[in-house]
N, C-alpha and C positions, 0 to 999 in steps of 0.2 A: 368335675370329680365324681368318682363313684361313691354312691352312698351305701353300698353293700357289696357282697361278693359278686363277681361278674357273672353274667348269665351263662347257663350251661355247665358251670363247673361246681358251684356250691362250695360249702365249707371244705369238703375233702380235696377239691381241686386247688383251692387257695392254700390249704395245708401242705399239699405236695409241692406247690410252687415255693412257699416259704422254706420248706425243708431242703429243696435242691439248691436254692440260692444261699441258704445258710451253710450247706455243705461246700459250696464253691468258696465261701469265705473261710471255711475250715482249711481247705487246701491252700488258699491265698496266704493265710496267716502262718501255716506250718512252713511253707516254702520261704516265707520272709525271714523266719528266725533260724533256718538251717545254717546259714553262714555264721552268725554269731555263736551258735552252739558248737559248730565244727571248727571254729577259728583256732581254738587252743591246739587241737591236733594238727591242723594245717600249718599254723605258724611254726610249730615245732618241726614239722617235716620239711617245709620249704624255707625255713630260716627267715621269716618276715619280721621286720622291726615294727614297732608300735605305730609309726607314721603310715607305713604301707597298709597295715591292718585297718587303720582308720579310713583310708581311701577305698579299700575294698568294700568295707561296710557302707560307705557313703555312695558307692556307685549305684546302688539301688535307688537312693533318694533322687539322684540326678534324672533317672528315667521316670520315676514315679511322679515327680512334680511336673513333668512335661506333658502328660497326657490326660490330666484330670478334666479340664474343660473340653478337650477333644472327645473324651469318653462320654461326657454329658451330651454334647451336640450330636455325636455319632449315634447315641441311643435314640435321640429324637428323629434323626434322619433315616436310620437303617433298622431301627427296632432294637430294644434292649436285649432280646433273646439272641440276636445274631452277634452283637458286640460282646456279650458275655461269653458266648461259645468261642469266638476268636481269641478273647483275652485269656481264658483258662487254658486253651490248647497251646497258646504261645508261651505263657509263663511256665507251663509244665514241661514243655520241650526244653526251655532254657535251663530249668532245674535238672532235668535228666542228663543234659550235656555237660553240666558243670565239672564233674570229675575228669572228663576227657580233656578239658582245656585249662585245668588248674595249674598246669606246668608253665603256662604262658601268661605272665602277669597282665599284659594289656588286653589279651583276649578274655581273661577272667573278669577284669573290670568291665569290659564290653558286655559280657554275658549278664553281669549284675545290672548294668544299665538296661539291657533288654528285658530282664525280669521286672524291673521297675516300670518300664514303658507299658508292658502288658498288664501288670497288676493295677496300674493307674487307670485303666479302662474299666476294670471290674466293678468297683463299688458305685461309680456314677450310673452304670448300666443297671445295677440292682436297685438303686434308688428310683430310677425311671420305672422299672418294672413294678416295684412296690407302690409307687405313687399312683399308678394306673390300675393295679390289680388287687390291692389290699385295702379293705374298708378302713375308715377312720377308727372304728371301734377295735380293730385288730392291729392297727399300725404300731402302737407303742410296744406291744409284745413282739410283733414281727421284728422290729429293729433290735429289741433286746436279745431275741434268739439269734439274729444275725451276728451281733457282736459276741454273744456267748459262744457260738460255734467257732468263731475266730480264736477266742481265748483257749477253747478246748484243743484246737489244732496246734496252737503254740505249746500248750501243756503236754500233749502227747509227743510232739517232736522233742520237747525238752526232756521227757522221761526216757524215750527210746534211743535217741541218737547218741547220747554220751556212752551208751553201752555197745555201740556198733563201730566198726571201722568207718571213718568219716564218709567214704564214698557211698556206702550202703544207704545212708539217709537220703542223699540226693536221688538215688535210683528208686527207692521205695516211694517217696512222695511225688516224684516225677511221673511214675507209672500210675499212681493213684489219681493224679490230675488228668492224665490222658483217659483213664477209665471214666472219670466224671464227664469229660467232654463227650464221649460216646453215649453215655446215659442221657445227658441233656439233649443231644441231637435226636435221640429216639423219643424223648418226652415232647419236644416242640413239634416233631412231625406228627405225633399222635393227637396233639391238642389243637393244631391249626392246619387247615387246608387252605386252598386258594381263596376261599370265601372268608377265612379268618386269619389274615396275614399278621395280625399283632395280638394274638390271644384275645381278640375282641377288646383291645385296649381303649379305643377311642369312643367317647360319648359326645352327644351334641351338647355344646355349652354356648353361652352368650359371651364368652370371654374372647378377647382378640387372640389370634393364633400365636403360638409360642414363638415362631420365628420373627414376629413383629416387635418383640421386646428389644429395645435398644440395649447394647451391651453395658452402657453406663448405669442402667437400672440395677445391675448386680453389685455396684460399688457405691451407690448414692444414698444408702439408707443406714442410719446409725444402728437400727435394729439388726440389720444383716452384719454390720461390722462387729457388733457384740458377739454374734455367733462365730464369725471368722476368728476373732482374737481369742475367744475361749478355746476354740479348736486348736489354734496354734500353740497356746500355752499348755494344753493337755498333752499334745504330741511331743513337746520338747522333753517332758519327763519320760513319756513312753518310749521315745526313740533312744534316749540315753540308757534306760533300763534294758530294753530289748537288745541293744547293740553291745553293751558293755558288761551286763550282769555276769555272764559266765567267766569273762576275763577277770573281773573284779574279785569274784569269789575265789578263783584259783590263785591269783597273785597276792591279794591282800589278806584273805582269810584262810589261805592254804587248803582250799577245798580239793579233795582228791577227785580223780576222773569219775568215779562212781557217785560222788556227792554232787557233781554238776547237775545231776538229774533233779536236785532240789529246786532248780530254776523252774520246774513245772508248777510248783505251788502258787506263785503269783498269778499264773494264768488260770489255775483252778479257781482261786478266789475271785478273779475277775469275771469268770463265767457264771459262778453261783450268785455273786452279788448283782451281776447284770440282770439275770432273769428275775431275781427277787425285786430289784428296783423297778423294773419295767412293769411288773404286775402291781406293785404297790402304787406307782405313779398313776396307773389307770384307775385303781381303786380310789385314790384321793379325788380324782376328777369326777368319776361316775357315781360314787357312793357317799363321799364326804362333802361334796359341793365345793371343793377347792377350784379356783380359777386355773385355767391352763398356764397362764403366766406364772402364778405362784408356784406351781409344781415344777415348771421348767427352771425357775430361779433357785428353788431349794435344792433340787437334784444337782444342778450345776455347781452350787456353792459347796455341797458335800463332795462332789466329784473333783473339785480343784483344791479346796482348802484341806481336805483330809489327806490327800497325797502330799501336799506341801509339808505337813507336819511329820508324817511317817517317813518321807524321803530324807528329811533333815536328820531325824533320829537314826535312820539307817547308816548314815555316814559316820556315826560315833560308835556303832555296835562292833564289838570285837569277837563275839561268839557267833559261829557260823549259823546255827539253827535260829538263834534270836534275830540275827540280821535278816535271814530269809523270811521269818514271820513278819517282821516290820515291813519289808518291801511287798510281801503278800497282801497285807492290809492296805498298803498304799494302792496297789493295783486293783484290789477289790473295791475300794471306795471310788476309784477312778471310773468304774463301770456305771456309777450313777449319772455320768454324763450322757449315757445312751437315752434315757427318758428326759434328759435335760436339754442341753443345747443341740445335740445331734438330732433330736426329734423336732426341734424348733423350726427346721426348714419347712416342714409340711404345714406349720401354722402360718408362717409369714409369707411363704411363696408356694402355695399349694399346687400351682400349675407349672412351676419351674424348679421344683425341688432338686431335680437331677443336676441342673446347671448351678444353682446356688451351692449345693453340696460340692460340686466340682471346683468351684471357685474357692470355697472354704478349705477343701482338702488340698488344693494347690498351695495355698498359703501355709497350711498346717504340715505340708511335706517339706518345707524349707528346713525344719530341724533334722529331717532325714539326711539332708546334704551336709548341714553344718555341725550337727551334734557329734558326729564321729571325729572329724579333725579338731573341733574346738575342745572336746573332752581330752583328746590326746595331747593337745598343746597345753592345756591347763595342768594336766598331770605331769608332763615333762618339765614344765616351767616351775611349778610349785613343789613337785615331788610328793603330792598327797591328793586325795580324792574329795576331801570335805568341801572344797570350793565348788566342785562340780555339782554336788547335791544341794549346796546353798543356793547356787544360781537357779537350779531347777525349782526349788521351793519359792524363791522370790518371783519367778516368772509365773508360777501358778497363782500366787496371791494377787499379782497385777491383773491376771486374766479374770479372776473371780470378781475383783473390784469393778472392772470395766463392764462385765456382763450384768452385774447387779444394777449398774447405773443406767444402762442403755438398752437392755433387752426388752422385747415386746412379744405379744402373741397375736396381734392383729395383722391381717394381710396387708403387705406393702407393695407387692407386685403380683 
């Protein structure tokens, strides 16, 4: 592992790398929420029922869950920089083409699957880049900025797109992603020549090579399962909120089209809380003498139990602004998971964080497939949404309990 910034680049080079990777996650997150935001307009124009809407929303999850481990392994084989370039270019192209094929239901779902396939490669590639290029002292903040920029992307998409004709949002963010791809290509060409094929990634270590790790190592440790389960539980609530919040506000709280932009607030809270939590977690370790494990557990406890409470209360709120504030605090506290279990990968698997994250994110993407249809089925069967939010809260409580019982901070692989 690197003990400091890589040679030849210094702090400014590392800062530029973190910024560009975080901007990639900005585009990633914005593209991901475009469909839920535009769903109200699209469902009205194309006369989609709630069940079909659920399958359109879940198409992304089918693709996303399929390429997590592939993305981690591809980053190890071909280099994170190449995988990230391919991923962003592909998902941005899928986003740009969406308005042209929205008239064809099966092609639309196929495009959503393609979007998920490409985005599934992105974060494992970034984890690989960060694990080799960002020093331990900067890593907590790096992941917090990464997550925060994703929330800002969701926030801006939520603020802008409800005021646009729905096709415009796909065009704008598709072009933005293609522009990022060109910028990244220029950056990697300027930073590495033939003699520096991987940003000077690799250092001499006495560890066995990454490819020598048997696949069973990734699923054989309770410490890793604590991370995987916490991630799954966090994402169940997140996918439910991201997928259905605009629809819920419009149908249950009678939000007008211009009020749908209030869905930007949860993502603003998430980004602000995330950056603050990342800096505070590093402060607790470096200045207050807390153990890494204590910080990971406290942050994860806040990141799961806080949303459990506020999501449950959200289901009983009948005032639009009060409901949005409740779900905003839920998403804000959820950001504490960034310096919690999401940073725990580098503690327990420092040489294999890309793959352990890929395994974790694969399991945590299952809610992306199931949350849409399950939510639609619960609402259609029961005629109300409170059960949806109760289920989310109970899942978060279970995840927090398991993580507190089995998490660790010592290297296991």
